[in-house]
N, C-alpha and C positions, 0 to 999 in steps of 0.2 A: 616227798621228803624235803626237809628244809635244812640247809647248811647251818652249822653252828656260827653265830654272828661273831664279829670281833668284840674285843673287851669293852668297847664303848657302847655296845648294845646289850641291855639286860636280858636275862633269861626268865622264863616263867618259874614260879615256885616249884620245887620238887616235892612230890608226895608219894606215899606208898600206893600200890595199885588199888587197894580197896577204897581209899579216900578219893583217888582220881576217878574211879569208876562211878562213885556216888555223884561227883560233880557232872560227869558225862550224862548220867541218868537224869539229873535235874535239867540239864540243857536240852536233852532229847524231848522232854515234855514240851518245851517251847518250840523246838524245831518241828514237831508234829503239828502243833497249833499253827505255825507259820505255813506249813504245807497245806493244811485244811483251809486256811485263809486264802491261799493262792487258788485252791480248787473253787472256792466260793466266788472269787473274782472271775475266774474262767467261766463259771456258770452265768454270771452277769453279762459277760462279753457275748456269750451265745444268745442272749436275749436282747441285745441292742437292735435298734432299727437299722436300716441300711439306706444308702443314697445311690440313685441310678447314675451310671457313668456312660458316656457315649461309647457304644461298642465298636464304633468305627474309628475311634481315636487312633491315628497312625503311629506306628513304631517302625524302627529300622532294625532288621535282623540280618543274619548271615546271608540270606537269600534276597535281601532287599526289603521294600516296604511291606508291612503286614499289619492288619487291623488288630486292635486289642483283643477282640473276641476270638481270634484265631490262635492266640498263643495258649489257650486252654487245652489244645489238643495234646500237649505233652504232659499227660497225667501219670502220677506215680501212686504210691501206696495211699489208700483211703481217699482216692479221687482228689488228691492235693498235689500240686506241683510248685516248684520254686523258680523264679526268674529274676534276673537283675536288670533294672532299668537305669540307664546312664544318661548323664547330661553331656551334650556335645556330640561331635560326629562319631558314628559307629566305627569308622576305620581307625580312629584314635583309641577309643576305649577297648576295642576288641584286641588290639595289639597287647594291651596290658593283660587281658584275659589269657591270651596265648602265652605270654611271658610267664604267667603264674601257673600255667598248665591246667586251668579250670575247664570243665566241660559243661557247666550249668548253662541253661538257656540265657542268652544275653541280648539285650536290645538297647538302642539309643532312643531318646525321646526328641523328636524334631522340635525346634523352637515354637512353631505354631501349635504344638500339642501340649506344651508344658502346662498351661493354665488349666487344661481339662483334667490333668492327672494330679498336678501338684496343688492346685487350688489354694493359692495364697499361703502355702507352706514352703518347704524348701527340700531340695534333694538331701538324702540321708534319712528319709522316713522309711519305716517298715509298714507295708500296707497289705491288707487281706482283701481279695476280690472274690466274688461269687458269680459264676455264670449260670443263668437259668434260661435254657433254650437260646433265644436270640438277644437276650438282654444281659448286661453286666452291671454288677453293683459293688460298691465299696462298703465293706462291713466293719472294718476296724483299721486304725492306724496308730502308730506311736513313734517316738523319736527319743534322742538322748539316751538315758539309762534304760529306757524301754527296749532299746536295741541290744542290750547286753546278752540276751539269749543267743545272739548270733556269734558270740565269743565265749564259748563254754569255759575257757581258761579263767575267766573272772570267778565263776562258781568254785572252781578248784582252788584258786588262790584264797577265797574266803574260808576254806577249810584249814589253811595253814596257820601257824602260830603268828606270823607277822602280817598276814592278810595281803592286801594289795600294795601296802606301803605307800599309800597316797595321802596327801595332806588332809583331806576331808574326813578320813576315817577316825572313829572313836577307838583309840588304842591306848594301852597303858603308857604312862610317862616313860619317855626314853625309847619307845619302840621306833624302829626305822621308818621314816615317812619321807622318802626322797623324791617322790614323784608328784607332779601337779596334774592338770587336766588337759595338757596340750599334746598328749600322745608320745612324749619322750620315752616312756617306759617300753614302747614297742619299736624303738629305733636303735640301731647300732651303726655308728659312723655316719649318721644322717639318713640312713635308709631303714624302712620297716624291716624287722628281723626276718620276716617270711621271705623276703626277696633274695637273701644271700645264698640260700641253697640253689635257687634258680640261676643266679649269676655263676656260681661254682660249676653248674652243669653246662654252662656256655650258652644259655638262652639269650636272645636278643632283647635288650631292655630299651631300645630306641622306639619311642612312641610316635616318632615322625613329627614332633613339634619343634625340633631344633632347625634353625636356618641351614645348618650343615648336616643334613640328613644323609648319612652314608650307609645306613642299614647294617652297621657292623655291631657284633655283640660287645657288650661292655665287659671287660675282663680285669681281674685283680690278681 
């Protein structure tokens, strides 16, 4: 649902249901074509070559050092698992994981292993690996808007009348577009909105990076 905007924001035209449904039907043809185009891209993705990665690339997990090849033991549906690789010390990033209440597999990448995994890219990429016996391969990677599938709220916003309300969108004249590309739309009082429920629950948000590290929960 979308709240009715203030008077300064225009509304879509009002039509009878038959006219409205006809427009929906026209758009549905394009939506189905878009879906099929996505299927075709996925088919091309499955036909890409792959590049071998050192299977002994070291990572740091909850139980200490672990080689890349061993993290594939945590397999889920369809023999696929998800893990987060972080930059910096494990002790620091794992505190954030605990604060958020996440249970996904979590690893840090030691500095001497960054080049083997990041390979002239940057943290923030989404990567797909394949293990075949004692070898590991990278089969795909993306970044930027390619990572949007990790935030399904974007897709839901695209179905609403005002969309994401970001500057770059092609929207009718006068539609609200208050957000840029710096992530402000996901923050409230300076914090990502997802953090506030954790703070309200009394979780410790001290990552241990402050000189005055008292390990006390942040309260409001």
